[in-house]
C-alpha positions as CSV (number, residue, x, y, z in Angstrom):
1,X,-13.0,-11.6,-12.7
2,X,-13.7,-9.2,-9.9
3,X,-15.5,-6.0,-10.9
4,X,-13.5,-2.9,-10.1
5,X,-15.4,0.4,-9.8
6,X,-13.8,3.6,-8.7
7,X,-14.8,7.2,-9.3
8,X,-12.2,10.0,-9.6
9,X,-12.8,13.7,-9.0
10,X,-13.8,15.7,-12.0
11,X,-11.5,18.5,-11.0
12,X,-8.3,16.8,-10.0
13,X,-8.2,13.8,-12.3
14,X,-5.7,15.3,-14.8
15,X,-3.3,16.3,-12.0
16,X,-3.7,12.9,-10.4
17,X,-2.8,11.1,-13.6
18,X,0.0,13.3,-14.8
19,X,1.8,15.0,-11.9
20,X,4.4,13.0,-9.9
21,X,7.1,13.6,-7.4
22,X,10.2,11.4,-7.1
23,X,10.7,10.6,-3.4
24,X,13.4,8.0,-3.7
25,X,16.1,7.2,-6.3
26,X,18.5,4.3,-5.5
27,X,21.1,3.2,-8.0
28,X,23.3,1.3,-5.6
29,X,26.5,3.1,-6.5
30,X,28.4,1.7,-3.6
31,X,31.7,-0.3,-3.5
32,X,31.4,-4.0,-4.2
33,X,30.6,-6.1,-1.1
34,X,29.1,-3.1,0.7
35,X,26.4,-4.3,3.1
36,X,23.3,-2.1,2.8
37,X,22.4,-2.3,6.5
38,X,25.9,-2.4,8.0
39,X,26.9,0.7,6.0
40,X,23.5,2.4,6.7
41,X,25.1,5.8,7.4
42,X,26.2,5.8,3.7
43,X,23.4,3.8,2.1
44,X,20.4,4.8,4.2
45,X,19.2,1.2,4.3
46,X,18.3,-0.4,7.6
47,X,17.6,-4.0,8.6
48,X,14.2,-4.7,10.0
49,X,14.2,-8.5,10.0
50,X,16.5,-11.5,9.6
51,X,20.3,-11.6,9.7
52,X,22.0,-8.2,9.5
53,X,24.5,-7.6,6.7
54,X,23.4,-10.2,4.2
55,X,22.1,-8.0,1.4
56,X,25.2,-6.6,-0.3
57,X,26.2,-4.7,-3.5
58,X,28.0,-6.1,-6.5
59,X,28.7,-4.2,-9.7
60,X,26.2,-1.5,-8.7
61,X,23.3,-3.8,-7.9
62,X,21.8,-5.1,-4.7
63,X,21.9,-8.8,-4.3
64,X,19.3,-11.1,-2.8
65,X,20.9,-14.5,-2.2
66,X,19.2,-17.9,-1.8
67,X,19.2,-19.1,1.7
68,X,19.7,-15.7,3.3
69,X,17.1,-14.0,5.5
70,X,17.7,-10.3,5.7
71,X,15.0,-7.7,5.1
72,X,15.9,-4.1,4.7
73,X,14.1,-0.8,4.1
74,X,15.0,2.7,3.0
75,X,12.9,5.8,3.9
76,X,11.4,7.9,1.1
77,X,12.0,11.6,1.4
78,X,8.5,12.4,2.6
79,X,5.9,9.9,3.9
80,X,2.9,9.7,1.6
81,X,-0.5,9.8,3.3
82,X,-3.0,7.2,2.1
83,X,-5.8,7.9,4.6
84,X,-7.0,11.1,3.0
85,X,-10.8,11.3,3.3
86,X,-12.8,11.2,0.1
87,X,-9.7,11.0,-2.0
88,X,-7.8,8.7,-4.4
89,X,-4.1,8.2,-3.4
90,X,-1.5,6.7,-5.7
91,X,2.2,5.8,-5.1
92,X,4.4,3.8,-7.5
93,X,7.8,2.2,-7.6
94,X,9.9,1.0,-10.5
95,X,13.1,-1.1,-10.7
96,X,15.3,-3.3,-12.8
97,X,15.2,-6.8,-11.5
98,X,17.1,-9.9,-12.7
99,X,16.6,-13.4,-11.5
100,X,20.1,-14.9,-12.1
101,X,19.2,-18.6,-12.1
102,X,16.8,-21.2,-10.8
103,X,18.9,-22.1,-7.7
104,X,16.8,-21.8,-4.6
105,X,13.9,-20.3,-6.4
106,X,10.4,-21.2,-5.2
107,X,8.0,-22.8,-7.7
108,X,5.0,-21.6,-5.7
109,X,5.9,-17.9,-5.3
110,X,7.2,-15.4,-2.7
111,X,7.8,-11.7,-2.6
112,X,11.1,-9.8,-2.5
113,X,10.2,-6.1,-3.0
114,X,7.4,-4.0,-1.6
115,X,6.3,-0.6,-0.1
116,X,6.6,-0.1,3.6
117,X,4.0,1.5,6.0
118,X,6.8,2.6,8.3
119,X,10.6,2.8,8.3
120,X,13.4,2.2,10.8
121,X,16.3,4.4,11.7
122,X,18.5,1.7,13.2
123,X,19.1,-2.0,12.5
124,X,16.5,-4.1,14.3
125,X,14.5,-7.3,13.9
126,X,11.3,-5.7,15.1
127,X,9.9,-5.4,11.6
128,X,8.0,-2.6,9.9
129,X,4.2,-2.2,9.8
130,X,2.4,-3.1,6.5
131,X,4.1,-4.2,3.3
132,X,1.6,-3.6,0.5
133,X,2.2,-3.7,-3.3
134,X,4.3,-6.9,-3.1
135,X,6.4,-8.0,-6.1
136,X,6.4,-11.8,-6.3
137,X,8.6,-14.2,-8.2
138,X,8.5,-17.9,-8.9
139,X,10.3,-20.4,-11.2
140,X,8.7,-21.3,-14.5
141,X,9.5,-24.1,-16.9
142,X,12.7,-22.6,-18.2
143,X,12.7,-19.0,-16.8
144,X,11.1,-16.9,-14.1
145,X,7.7,-15.4,-13.6
146,X,6.9,-12.1,-11.8
147,X,3.6,-11.3,-10.1
148,X,1.9,-8.7,-7.9
149,X,-0.1,-8.9,-4.7
150,X,-2.1,-6.0,-3.4
151,X,-1.8,-6.7,0.4
152,X,-1.6,-9.4,3.0
153,X,-4.5,-10.9,5.0
154,X,-7.2,-13.5,4.4
155,X,-7.1,-15.6,1.2
156,X,-4.5,-13.9,-1.0
157,X,-3.7,-14.8,-4.6
158,X,-0.9,-13.0,-6.4
159,X,-1.5,-12.3,-10.0
160,X,1.3,-13.6,-12.2
161,X,2.4,-12.9,-15.7
162,X,2.2,-15.9,-18.0
163,X,5.3,-14.9,-20.0
164,X,8.5,-16.4,-18.7
165,X,11.6,-14.3,-18.6
166,X,14.9,-16.1,-19.2
167,X,17.2,-16.4,-16.2
168,X,19.9,-13.7,-16.3
169,X,17.6,-11.4,-18.3
170,X,16.6,-8.1,-16.7
171,X,13.0,-7.1,-16.3
172,X,11.9,-3.4,-16.0
173,X,9.0,-3.3,-13.7
174,X,6.6,-0.6,-12.5
175,X,4.2,-1.2,-9.6
176,X,1.3,1.2,-8.8
177,X,-0.5,1.1,-5.4
178,X,-3.9,2.9,-5.5
179,X,-6.1,3.5,-2.4
180,X,-9.5,5.0,-2.8
181,X,-11.2,6.5,0.3
182,X,-14.9,6.9,-0.5
183,X,-17.1,5.5,2.3
184,X,-15.5,2.1,2.1
185,X,-11.7,2.2,1.4
186,X,-10.6,0.1,-1.5
187,X,-7.0,-0.7,-2.6
188,X,-5.4,-2.3,-5.6
189,X,-1.9,-2.9,-7.0
190,X,-0.9,-3.1,-10.6
191,X,2.3,-4.4,-12.3
192,X,3.8,-3.6,-15.6
193,X,6.7,-5.9,-16.7
194,X,8.6,-4.6,-19.8
195,X,5.9,-4.3,-22.5
196,X,3.7,-7.2,-21.2
197,X,0.0,-6.6,-20.5
198,X,-0.7,-4.8,-17.2
199,X,-1.4,-7.1,-14.2
200,X,-3.9,-6.0,-11.5
201,X,-4.5,-7.5,-8.0
202,X,-6.9,-6.4,-5.3
203,X,-6.7,-9.5,-2.9
204,X,-5.7,-9.2,0.8
205,X,-7.9,-8.1,3.7
206,X,-5.3,-6.1,5.6
207,X,-6.2,-2.4,5.7
208,X,-4.2,0.0,3.7
209,X,-1.6,1.7,6.0
210,X,-2.1,5.3,7.0
211,X,1.1,6.2,5.2
212,X,3.8,4.8,2.9
213,X,7.2,5.6,4.4
214,X,9.7,3.3,2.8
215,X,10.6,0.8,0.1
216,X,11.6,-2.7,1.3
217,X,13.8,-5.6,0.0
218,X,13.2,-9.1,1.3
219,X,15.1,-12.4,1.4
220,X,12.8,-15.3,2.2
221,X,12.7,-19.1,2.3
222,X,15.8,-21.4,2.3
223,X,18.6,-22.5,0.1
224,X,16.4,-24.8,-2.0
225,X,13.0,-22.9,-2.1
226,X,12.6,-19.2,-1.6
227,X,13.3,-15.9,-3.3
228,X,16.4,-17.3,-4.9
229,X,19.2,-15.1,-6.4
230,X,18.1,-11.7,-7.6
231,X,19.9,-8.5,-8.5
232,X,18.1,-5.2,-8.2
233,X,18.9,-1.8,-9.6
234,X,17.5,1.6,-10.4
235,X,14.7,1.8,-7.8
236,X,12.5,4.9,-8.0
237,X,9.5,5.7,-5.8
238,X,7.0,8.2,-7.2
239,X,4.0,9.9,-5.4
240,X,1.0,11.5,-7.0
241,X,-1.2,14.3,-5.8
242,X,-4.4,13.0,-4.2
243,X,-7.6,13.3,-6.3
244,X,-10.5,14.6,-4.3
245,X,-13.9,12.7,-4.4
246,X,-17.0,14.8,-4.0
247,X,-20.1,13.1,-2.7
248,X,-22.4,15.0,-5.0
249,X,-20.2,14.1,-8.0
250,X,-20.4,10.4,-7.1
251,X,-24.2,10.5,-6.9
252,X,-24.5,12.3,-10.2
253,X,-22.0,10.4,-12.2
254,X,-23.1,6.9,-11.3
255,X,-26.2,7.1,-13.3
256,X,-25.1,9.4,-16.1
257,X,-21.6,8.5,-17.2
258,X,-20.5,4.9,-17.7
259,X,-23.0,2.1,-17.2
260,X,-20.7,-0.8,-17.7
261,X,-17.5,-0.1,-15.7
262,X,-16.6,-3.8,-16.2
263,X,-16.2,-3.9,-20.0
264,X,-16.5,-7.5,-21.4
265,X,-17.7,-6.9,-25.0
266,X,-15.2,-4.3,-26.3
267,X,-17.7,-1.4,-25.9
268,X,-18.1,1.3,-23.2
269,X,-21.8,2.1,-22.8
270,X,-22.5,5.7,-21.5
271,X,-25.6,6.6,-19.6
272,X,-26.2,9.7,-21.9
273,X,-24.5,11.6,-24.7
274,X,-20.8,12.1,-23.9
275,X,-18.2,14.1,-25.8
276,X,-14.5,14.8,-25.6
277,X,-13.8,11.3,-24.3
278,X,-10.2,10.5,-23.3
279,X,-9.0,7.1,-22.0
280,X,-5.8,6.9,-19.9
281,X,-3.9,3.8,-19.0
282,X,-2.5,3.5,-15.4
283,X,0.7,5.3,-16.5
284,X,-1.2,8.5,-17.4
285,X,-0.9,7.9,-21.1
286,X,-3.8,8.8,-23.4
287,X,-4.6,5.6,-25.3
288,X,-7.8,6.6,-27.1
289,X,-9.8,9.7,-27.7
290,X,-13.2,10.6,-29.2
291,X,-14.5,14.1,-29.7
292,X,-18.0,13.3,-31.0
293,X,-21.2,13.0,-29.0
294,X,-21.9,9.3,-28.5
295,X,-23.5,6.8,-26.1
296,X,-21.2,3.9,-27.1
297,X,-17.4,3.7,-27.7
298,X,-15.6,0.7,-29.1
299,X,-12.4,-0.1,-27.3
300,X,-11.5,-3.4,-29.0
301,X,-8.0,-2.3,-29.5
302,X,-7.3,-1.8,-25.8
303,X,-5.6,-4.6,-23.9
304,X,-7.1,-6.1,-20.7
305,X,-6.6,-3.9,-17.6
306,X,-7.6,-0.8,-15.8
307,X,-8.2,2.5,-17.4
308,X,-9.5,6.0,-16.5
309,X,-12.1,7.5,-18.8
310,X,-12.8,11.2,-18.8
311,X,-15.4,13.1,-20.8
312,X,-18.0,15.8,-20.8
313,X,-21.7,15.3,-19.9
314,X,-24.1,18.2,-20.1
315,X,-21.1,20.6,-20.2
316,X,-19.7,19.1,-17.0
317,X,-16.4,17.2,-16.8
318,X,-16.7,13.6,-15.5
319,X,-14.4,10.7,-15.0
320,X,-14.6,7.1,-14.0
321,X,-12.4,4.0,-13.8
322,X,-13.1,0.9,-15.8
323,X,-11.8,-2.6,-16.0
324,X,-11.6,-4.1,-19.5
325,X,-11.7,-7.9,-19.6
């Protein structure tokens, strides 16, 4: 498994984890048969690829239909900058998705929901730039599987859940897209499906866009193999304050905080005595604490995935990201 190593600022980590701004809320409360792009003056959705008018609303849900080809996007209220120097930038989206049946659903995988680097203000087939944090779907043995891809480019490999969801059963998903600008820019996407273990993906060589400006729906493939028949509801897009990275902090913390940021044996090994340790999951929830001075902390109870660890070393607050295998 690829090692993930990211340092967050010691000052802004708490704000980065906990504060958030809702920049889009879409519940599809439009009349049945409303076309998102044809009725864009009401819905705010615009076509950017494929055949206009195909993504419509039924019973308060947007419908992706096997064999159709329309892609649409809706602008978030304020574009979110990802190219902030020496900073960690995080944007997330959540939704309720239901794959209705296996008709037209690919067995190899394709994506139907993502963030957008730009947006459109009229119906066009010119496309939008950059579609990171892609939500994938594919047919399983008797149900459907969801997965996540960080970005396009190069050899990409979406990370899929191994737990099938029965057709017709809704899945509540949350996708996080995190870009770290510290010398070399890194990016990763995570996916939470219901209460399943968190999925993480960092594949794709395409650079992170300068901004996120929209959320995008996509119909792909053909009537026998593609994104199939999916209903989507309750889309929300959240942005988080950027966390500043200080060069001096990076140099100091590397050697003195966590020595094994890739945790394979259920123990975090600190470079020196650390107290007031808190471990956060990627939703900003505290999942473990330890107030005593120690150089080793057992984390056997934590599931596999990414976490942010904060603590105090020599009376200085520190923080670091780990990946538990």
